[in-house]
VOVEX-482500 format. One record per residue (C-alpha): x, y, z; residue number from 1. Coordinates in steps of 0.1 Angstrom, whole numbers, plus 5000, padded with zeros to 4 digits. Layout:
<<X Y Z> NUM>
...
***
This chain:
<<5003 5000 5003> 1>
<<5011 5034 4995> 2>
<<5023 5052 5023> 3>
<<4994 5077 5036> 4>
<<5014 5106 5043> 5>
<<4991 5129 5040> 6>
<<4970 5117 5066> 7>
<<4996 5125 5091> 8>
<<4983 5156 5112> 9>
<<5015 5177 5111> 10>
<<5024 5164 5076> 11>
<<4991 5182 5063> 12>
<<4986 5209 5084> 13>
<<5020 5217 5069> 14>
<<5010 5209 5032> 15>
<<4980 5230 5036> 16>
<<5002 5260 5044> 17>
<<5019 5260 5010> 18>
<<5012 5284 4984> 19>
<<4998 5258 4959> 20>
<<4972 5243 4987> 21>
<<4960 5279 4994> 22>
<<4961 5293 4957> 23>
<<4952 5263 4936> 24>
<<4964 5256 4901> 25>
<<4971 5290 4893> 26>
<<4996 5292 4928> 27>
<<5015 5267 4912> 28>
<<5042 5282 4885> 29>
<<5043 5251 4863> 30>
<<5005 5248 4855> 31>
<<5007 5272 4825> 32>
<<5030 5243 4813> 33>
<<5009 5217 4821> 34>
<<4979 5232 4810> 35>
<<4991 5235 4776> 36>
<<4993 5197 4773> 37>
<<4959 5192 4777> 38>
<<4930 5183 4749> 39>
<<4902 5203 4752> 40>
<<4882 5191 4780> 41>
<<4848 5200 4770> 42>
<<4826 5166 4771> 43>
<<4853 5143 4779> 44>
<<4854 5118 4812> 45>
<<4884 5130 4836> 46>
<<4902 5105 4860> 47>
<<4923 5123 4886> 48>
<<4950 5101 4900> 49>
<<4958 5119 4931> 50>
<<4932 5143 4931> 51>
<<4945 5161 4965> 52>
<<4921 5191 4975> 53>
<<4903 5188 4940> 54>
<<4917 5217 4923> 55>
<<4919 5202 4890> 56>
<<4889 5178 4895> 57>
<<4866 5217 4897> 58>
<<4892 5228 4870> 59>
<<4877 5200 4849> 60>
<<4841 5206 4856> 61>
<<4842 5244 4853> 62>
<<4859 5234 4811> 63>
<<4824 5216 4811> 64>
<<4840 5180 4814> 65>
<<4812 5156 4811> 66>
<<4823 5133 4844> 67>
<<4852 5135 4868> 68>
<<4867 5111 4890> 69>
<<4891 5120 4915> 70>
<<4913 5095 4935> 71>
<<4932 5098 4967> 72>
<<4944 5077 4995> 73>
<<4939 5107 5019> 74>
<<4910 5107 5035> 75>
<<4919 5144 5053> 76>
<<4926 5155 5015> 77>
<<4891 5142 5000> 78>
<<4871 5159 5030> 79>
<<4885 5191 5021> 80>
<<4876 5183 4982> 81>
<<4844 5175 4989> 82>
<<4840 5208 5013> 83>
<<4849 5225 4989> 84>
<<4831 5211 4953> 85>
<<4795 5213 4944> 86>
<<4800 5205 4911> 87>
<<4775 5172 4902> 88>
<<4796 5159 4875> 89>
<<4823 5156 4901> 90>
<<4829 5121 4922> 91>
<<4855 5113 4947> 92>
<<4866 5084 4960> 93>
<<4894 5067 4985> 94>
<<4918 5045 4962> 95>
<<4954 5031 4969> 96>
<<4968 5037 4935> 97>
<<4991 5008 4938> 98>
<<4962 4989 4940> 99>
<<4935 5003 4915> 100>
<<4907 4980 4896> 101>
<<4899 5008 4871> 102>
<<4873 5002 4844> 103>
<<4884 4993 4811> 104>
<<4880 5020 4783> 105>
<<4862 5043 4806> 106>
<<4883 5077 4805> 107>
<<4890 5106 4776> 108>
<<4921 5121 4797> 109>
<<4935 5106 4830> 110>
<<4955 5135 4848> 111>
<<4980 5135 4876> 112>
<<5000 5159 4897> 113>
<<5032 5155 4917> 114>
<<5017 5119 4929> 115>
<<5035 5091 4906> 116>
<<5068 5094 4924> 117>
<<5052 5079 4957> 118>
<<5041 5045 4936> 119>
<<5067 5018 4940> 120>
<<5047 4993 4912> 121>
<<5047 5024 4888> 122>
<<5045 5000 4856> 123>
<<5013 4982 4866> 124>
<<4994 5015 4872> 125>
<<5004 5026 4838> 126>
<<4992 4994 4826> 127>
<<4961 4999 4845> 128>
<<4959 5034 4833> 129>
<<4960 5024 4796> 130>
<<4933 4996 4799> 131>
<<4910 5023 4817> 132>
<<4916 5051 4790> 133>
<<4896 5050 4755> 134>
<<4917 5045 4722> 135>
<<4933 5082 4721> 136>
<<4930 5091 4751> 137>
<<4956 5111 4770> 138>
<<4977 5110 4798> 139>
<<4990 5139 4812> 140>
<<5009 5143 4845> 141>
<<5038 5160 4860> 142>
<<5061 5143 4889> 143>
<<5093 5149 4906> 144>
<<5124 5152 4882> 145>
<<5147 5121 4891> 146>
<<5176 5142 4894> 147>
<<5155 5167 4918> 148>
<<5150 5131 4937> 149>
<<5187 5122 4944> 150>
<<5205 5146 4959> 151>
<<5235 5140 4983> 152>
<<5231 5172 4998> 153>
<<5199 5192 5011> 154>
<<5207 5222 4986> 155>
<<5230 5236 4969> 156>
<<5273 5233 4973> 157>
<<5290 5267 4964> 158>
<<5325 5265 4958> 159>
<<5349 5292 4964> 160>
<<5342 5310 4932> 161>
<<5305 5312 4943> 162>
<<5291 5285 4914> 163>
<<5267 5265 4924> 164>
<<5263 5224 4920> 165>
<<5232 5204 4932> 166>
<<5259 5168 4934> 167>
<<5235 5139 4928> 168>
<<5236 5106 4952> 169>
<<5233 5075 4933> 170>
<<5212 5085 4903> 171>
<<5217 5049 4889> 172>
<<5203 5032 4918> 173>
<<5167 5028 4915> 174>
<<5142 5024 4945> 175>
<<5129 5038 4977> 176>
<<5141 5071 4991> 177>
<<5130 5085 5024> 178>
<<5133 5123 5026> 179>
<<5126 5145 5053> 180>
<<5099 5169 5036> 181>
<<5071 5187 5059> 182>
<<5073 5154 5081> 183>
<<5101 5127 5088> 184>
<<5098 5096 5068> 185>
<<5084 5104 5039> 186>
<<5084 5076 5014> 187>
<<5089 5083 4974> 188>
<<5103 5062 4947> 189>
<<5129 5067 4928> 190>
<<5140 5058 4890> 191>
<<5157 5070 4865> 192>
<<5144 5093 4837> 193>
<<5147 5061 4814> 194>
<<5135 5042 4834> 195>
<<5100 5065 4834> 196>
<<5100 5066 4797> 197>
<<5104 5035 4789> 198>
<<5083 5022 4811> 199>
<<5050 5039 4791> 200>
<<5067 5031 4761> 201>
<<5066 4991 4769> 202>
<<5032 5000 4782> 203>
<<5019 5009 4747> 204>
<<5020 5044 4752> 205>
<<5029 5071 4721> 206>
<<5049 5098 4739> 207>
<<5037 5129 4727> 208>
<<5057 5160 4749> 209>
<<5083 5154 4777> 210>
<<5095 5187 4788> 211>
<<5119 5192 4821> 212>
<<5101 5223 4837> 213>
<<5120 5253 4844> 214>
<<5102 5293 4850> 215>
<<5103 5314 4830> 216>
<<5123 5347 4830> 217>
<<5088 5367 4845> 218>
<<5081 5342 4870> 219>
<<5114 5345 4887> 220>
<<5109 5380 4889> 221>
<<5080 5373 4900> 222>
<<5094 5347 4928> 223>
<<5131 5347 4934> 224>
<<5130 5313 4956> 225>
<<5124 5301 4915> 226>
<<5158 5309 4906> 227>
<<5172 5275 4917> 228>
<<5149 5256 4892> 229>
<<5166 5271 4863> 230>
<<5199 5252 4875> 231>
<<5185 5216 4881> 232>
<<5147 5207 4868> 233>
<<5126 5196 4900> 234>
<<5094 5188 4880> 235>
<<5090 5166 4849> 236>
<<5060 5172 4825> 237>
<<5048 5146 4805> 238>
<<5019 5139 4779> 239>
<<5014 5107 4767> 240>
<<4984 5087 4745> 241>
<<4970 5052 4742> 242>
***
């Protein structure tokens, strides 16, 4: 079973104070790039994997999706999502993404934001998603970049000339990585970029777009803290098609 860290009271409280938790999609700097990968939503049946507070589910509903199903393992996240949602075409359901049993050929779009790096058996999840999509259906997701997931030190190293570097820790060694992000002992699954993309290809997906996301010059002016994302990618955005 996926670690349910979002129901940990300490983690949930800290997460609830983050900018993207308070401001939703528009507070996520990668959202414009991720949105550009989406098909026209009008009339689609949409699946949101790791829906969290339901921000994307509500956005899809507002853009006239026919049906939206949001799945998450966290009861706390789902409770917040339900409290914030009134649209009748959105349904939230508790589900462990490691143990899904999705209906076949049901959805036109599967979407996931920053959830798949928690999944140990990602190949099986991709197979579930592939079977659940209609022919021509789209999978669009963001995930922590493999380079970001393998740092040797918790931050930059600066040499005597002021040059920054972000040393990697056993990048080729895939598997569980334990981090201390908002709470102690958060488990994520590290895999190389090649392993991630080949898992999609081996499942039968056609890759449509791969982006090692970085902020624009304007975004760095607006949010100086994003400068480090220009030195090493934190996020990977992927669009694939059945």
